[in-house]
C-alpha positions, 0 to 999 in steps of 0.5 A, a space after each residue: 480681091 482688088 481694093 481693100 477699102 470699106 467694102 472690099 475688105 469686108 467682103 474679103 473678111 466675109 469670104 474668109 469667114 465662109 471658108 473661101 480662100 482670098 488674097 488681097 491687093 490695094 495700092 495703099 500699104 495701110 489698107 494691106 496691113 489692115 487686111 493682114 491684121 484680119 488674117 488675109 494674105 495680101 500682095 504689094 503688086 497686082 501682078 503677084 495675085 495671079 497663077 498661070 496654072 490655075 483659073 484666076 477669079 478676080 473681084 474688083 471693088 474699086 471706085 467707078 470711072 477712071 480707076 476701074 477703067 485702068 484696072 480692067 485694061 491692066 487685067 486684060 493684059 495680065 489674065 489668061 483665057 478662061 479667067 473671071 473678073 467680077 466688078 462689084 463696084 458702082 460702075 455705070 452699066 455702059 462702062 461695064 458693057 465696055 469692060 465686058 467687050 474688052 475682056 471678051 476679046 481676050 477670052 476673059 469672062 466678066 461679071 457686073 455685080 452690083 453690091 448693096 447692103 453697105 459695110 455691114 452687109 459686105 461683112 455679114 451678108 451682102 446683096 448682089 445683082 449679077 450680069 454677064 455670061 451664065 457660064 461664069 456666073 455658074 462657076 462662081 455662084 457658090 462665092 455669091 451664095 456664101 457671102 450674100 444674105 439669105 436670098 440676097 443674090 440674083 443672076 440678072 442675065 446679059 452683061 450690064 444688067 447687074 449694074 443697071 439694076 444697082 443703078 435703079 436700086 440706088 435711084 430708089 434709095 435716093 428717093 426713100 432717103 429724101 422722104 425720110 429726111 423731109 419727114 424729120 425736117 418737118 418734125 423739127 419745125 413743128 410746134 411739138 418737142 419730139 424725141 427723134 430717136 424715139 420716133 425712129 424707134 417707133 416707126 421701126 416697130 410695126 409701121 409701114 415705113 419700117 426699114 434699115 434707113 429708119 434704124 440708122 436714123 435712130 442710131 444717129 439721133 441717139 448719138 446726136 439728137 439734133 445732128 448738130 455735129 453734122 453739116 447737111 451736105 449730101 454728097 452724090 456718087 453718081 448713081 442717082 444722076 445715071 438713073 435720071 439720065 436713063 429715065 430721060 432716055 427712055 421717057 419714063 417719069 421719075 419725079 421723086 428720084 429726080 427731085 432727090 438728086 436736085 436736093 442733093 445738089 442744093 445741099 452743096 450750097 446751104 445747110 438744111 436739116 433734111 441734108 443732115 438726116 440724109 448725110 447721117 443715113 449715108 454715113 450709117 450704111 456706107 461709111 460715107 464721109 460727113 462734113 462736121 457741123 458747128 454745135 448750136 444750130 438746133 430748133 431754138 437757135 
């Protein structure tokens, strides 16, 4: 496992709990130490992960972009023919196609595995969308099966298809989160005094909008009823924008996802209750950072 951050460490723990032998690497010594506390063996240099006499299966959970690009180039020089690389991060699907080609030239297999379920899913049962050569998938399917939620993995076919599906998944996520946030924003401005935590709990018991996202808001409102300690800054890690750009390329209308992206951009300029709700959900499922707000900015302030 390369990358022992929020997701990588939890997937490694998940593997260990399910009888899968895993060794971890992270450039950060504190991250390696945290893994070792969990009983996961680590190495201080990525080169020390590999065995020349056995087939290496490498799972990368690094940030998309330059860091993953550089690691793929390094792996292309370190691994041997027949080894398998899995990118479980949120890479852009066109980058994954490049990574596939880079490794294929060396006879190394590459799987793009879009991973959903947040930190809790990574530990207790993730959701995987997996593209790449079927031969490689068949070799490692048992790892996906053991670490996924029931029915929580799908081989999606050609290289790039896993990360493409995860890109669209995240675009949908943007729209769902925005709708939930706008609903609570309307309640916040209504003439009625709703208990937001109780509303979220109610909606999650039998209503048509019941979901993990609503459950996360119940937890957030229980901890901070008016979200006074959260500034409504909704950071964006790129997948929503990629979804919109792909939709524009294919001339497919995605107005809800596009507006959700625009609202995230807007939140960087001003504070909104909608932004507070989305920021709270992102922290709940992915451990994403929030900007601490100043108390005293509730309905009556």
